[in-house]
C-alpha positions as CSV (number, residue, x, y, z in Angstrom):
1,M,-22.2,-30.9,-6.8
2,N,-21.0,-28.0,-4.7
3,G,-19.9,-24.6,-6.0
4,E,-16.4,-24.6,-4.9
5,A,-15.8,-28.1,-7.1
6,S,-17.9,-26.5,-9.9
7,A,-15.4,-23.1,-9.9
8,R,-11.9,-24.9,-9.8
9,G,-13.1,-26.8,-13.0
10,T,-13.5,-30.4,-11.5
11,G,-17.5,-30.8,-12.4
12,I,-18.7,-32.8,-15.3
13,F,-19.9,-29.7,-17.1
14,R,-16.5,-27.4,-16.8
15,V,-15.6,-25.6,-20.1
16,Y,-11.8,-25.3,-20.0
17,R,-10.4,-22.0,-20.3
18,R,-13.4,-20.6,-20.9
19,G,-13.6,-17.5,-22.9
20,Q,-10.5,-18.1,-24.6
21,G,-10.7,-18.8,-28.6
22,N,-14.1,-18.7,-28.5
23,V,-14.3,-18.0,-32.4
24,A,-12.3,-21.0,-33.2
25,R,-13.8,-23.6,-30.9
26,G,-17.1,-22.0,-32.4
27,M,-16.3,-22.8,-36.3
28,A,-14.6,-26.2,-35.2
29,A,-17.9,-27.4,-33.5
30,G,-19.8,-25.7,-36.4
31,A,-18.2,-27.9,-38.9
32,L,-18.3,-30.9,-36.8
33,G,-21.7,-30.3,-36.2
34,L,-22.6,-29.8,-39.6
35,I,-20.5,-33.4,-40.8
36,A,-22.1,-34.8,-37.6
37,L,-25.8,-33.7,-38.9
38,F,-25.5,-34.7,-42.3
39,G,-24.3,-38.3,-41.4
40,C,-26.5,-38.9,-39.2
41,G,-29.8,-37.6,-40.7
42,G,-28.9,-38.2,-44.3
43,E,-26.5,-41.6,-44.8
44,L,-27.4,-43.1,-41.4
45,G,-31.0,-43.4,-41.7
46,Q,-30.5,-44.4,-45.8
47,I,-28.8,-47.5,-44.5
48,L,-31.3,-47.8,-41.5
49,S,-34.2,-47.7,-43.8
50,L,-33.0,-50.7,-45.5
51,S,-33.9,-52.8,-41.9
52,P,-38.0,-53.4,-42.3
53,R,-37.8,-53.7,-38.2
54,L,-36.7,-50.6,-37.8
55,E,-39.0,-49.2,-40.4
56,R,-42.3,-50.1,-38.2
57,V,-44.1,-46.8,-36.8
58,I,-43.3,-45.9,-33.0
59,W,-45.5,-43.0,-32.5
60,S,-47.9,-41.2,-34.9
61,R,-49.8,-37.7,-34.5
62,G,-51.8,-35.9,-36.8
63,L,-51.2,-32.2,-37.3
64,P,-53.9,-30.4,-37.8
65,F,-53.7,-27.1,-39.7
66,F,-51.3,-29.3,-42.3
67,E,-53.9,-32.3,-42.4
68,T,-51.6,-34.6,-42.6
69,T,-49.7,-37.4,-40.1
70,M,-46.3,-37.0,-38.3
71,A,-45.1,-40.6,-37.8
72,V,-41.5,-41.4,-35.8
73,T,-40.2,-44.9,-36.4
74,G,-37.2,-46.5,-35.4
75,V,-34.9,-45.1,-37.8
76,H,-35.9,-41.4,-36.3
77,L,-35.4,-42.9,-32.9
78,V,-31.9,-44.0,-33.7
79,Q,-30.8,-40.9,-35.5
80,G,-31.7,-39.0,-33.1
81,V,-29.7,-41.0,-30.4
82,S,-26.8,-41.1,-32.6
83,L,-27.0,-37.5,-33.3
84,L,-27.0,-36.6,-29.5
85,L,-24.1,-39.1,-28.7
86,C,-22.1,-36.9,-31.7
87,A,-23.2,-33.5,-30.1
88,W,-21.6,-35.2,-26.9
89,G,-18.7,-35.9,-28.1
90,I,-18.3,-32.8,-30.2
91,W,-18.8,-30.8,-26.4
92,A,-16.1,-33.5,-24.9
93,L,-14.0,-32.4,-27.9
94,M,-14.1,-28.6,-27.7
95,N,-12.9,-29.1,-23.9
96,Y,-9.8,-31.8,-24.5
97,A,-6.8,-29.5,-23.3
98,R,-4.6,-30.4,-25.9
99,L,-7.2,-29.3,-29.0
100,V,-8.7,-26.1,-27.0
101,D,-4.6,-25.2,-26.4
102,F,-4.3,-25.6,-30.4
103,L,-7.6,-23.6,-31.0
104,I,-6.5,-20.8,-28.6
105,E,-3.0,-20.5,-30.3
106,T,-4.2,-20.7,-33.7
107,E,-7.0,-17.8,-33.2
108,E,-4.5,-15.7,-31.2
109,E,-1.7,-16.3,-34.2
110,M,-4.1,-15.2,-37.1
111,R,-5.0,-12.1,-34.6
112,K,-1.1,-11.1,-35.1
113,V,-0.5,-11.7,-38.9
114,T,-0.1,-9.1,-41.0
115,W,-3.2,-9.1,-43.6
116,P,-2.3,-8.3,-46.9
117,W,-4.4,-5.2,-47.7
118,D,-2.7,-2.1,-46.5
119,P,-5.4,1.1,-46.6
120,T,-2.7,3.5,-45.6
121,A,0.0,2.8,-48.7
122,R,-0.1,5.2,-51.5
123,G,1.1,5.0,-55.2
124,V,1.6,2.5,-58.0
125,A,3.7,-0.6,-57.6
126,W,4.3,-2.9,-61.0
127,G,3.2,0.0,-63.1
128,I,-0.6,-1.2,-62.5
129,V,-1.4,-2.6,-59.2
130,P,-2.4,0.3,-56.5
131,A,0.4,0.1,-53.8
132,R,-1.7,-1.2,-50.8
133,A,-2.5,-4.6,-53.2
134,R,0.7,-5.0,-54.0
135,E,1.7,-8.0,-51.0
136,L,-2.1,-9.6,-52.1
137,V,-1.1,-9.9,-55.9
138,G,2.0,-11.3,-54.6
139,N,0.0,-13.8,-52.4
140,A,-2.4,-14.7,-55.0
141,T,0.0,-15.4,-57.7
142,V,1.9,-17.1,-55.9
143,V,-1.0,-19.5,-55.1
144,L,-2.8,-19.8,-58.3
145,V,0.6,-20.8,-59.7
146,S,0.9,-23.3,-57.5
147,V,-2.0,-24.9,-58.0
148,G,-2.0,-24.9,-61.8
149,V,1.5,-26.9,-61.6
150,L,-0.2,-29.2,-59.0
151,A,-3.4,-29.7,-61.2
152,F,-0.7,-30.4,-63.9
153,V,1.4,-32.4,-62.2
154,L,-1.8,-34.5,-61.2
155,A,-3.0,-34.7,-64.4
156,V,-0.3,-36.2,-65.7
157,Y,-0.2,-38.6,-63.1
158,D,-3.8,-39.4,-63.6
159,G,-2.9,-40.0,-67.8
160,V,-0.3,-42.0,-67.1
161,L,-1.9,-44.5,-64.3
162,L,-4.6,-44.4,-66.4
163,G,-3.2,-45.4,-69.5
164,G,-0.9,-48.1,-67.6
165,L,-4.0,-49.8,-66.6
166,Q,-5.5,-49.8,-69.8
167,R,-3.1,-51.4,-71.0
168,Y,-2.6,-54.3,-68.1
169,L,-6.4,-54.9,-68.5
170,G,-6.0,-54.9,-72.2
171,M,-8.8,-52.2,-73.0
172,S,-6.7,-50.2,-75.0
């Protein structure tokens, strides 16, 4: 691969729109990396450990200061390869043009948003809340009321479905 090809962005290790949307890309890649780490490390290991063939020790080495032995089994190899494939997939996904454009636009919009705390506002709103917190309190109230209404509606649906299922199965 010559330097000219990589400068134009045709190389295999190019980064689409380098330097833009770094925070959004980093957060998305970090979240996907945690999901991959927990998936490959925990759940996949539990599933693979059910196979006796993969439980055989492939490599073993004693650790001198800890007086213990470190062993690598087939389960560890499959987990490692799976994690490497996930890492490659995350890297490829973070360079997919449509996703990167979306993340860059999202980060730009987050910078434009008016945040609900105006440090320059003076006075008191509604008699008790400082004026600079008026928008914050209003938005928080809307969110809390919406969550409460949604929780109530879901509880009613859950009760109706549970009661109907119990009657249908003859459990009541």
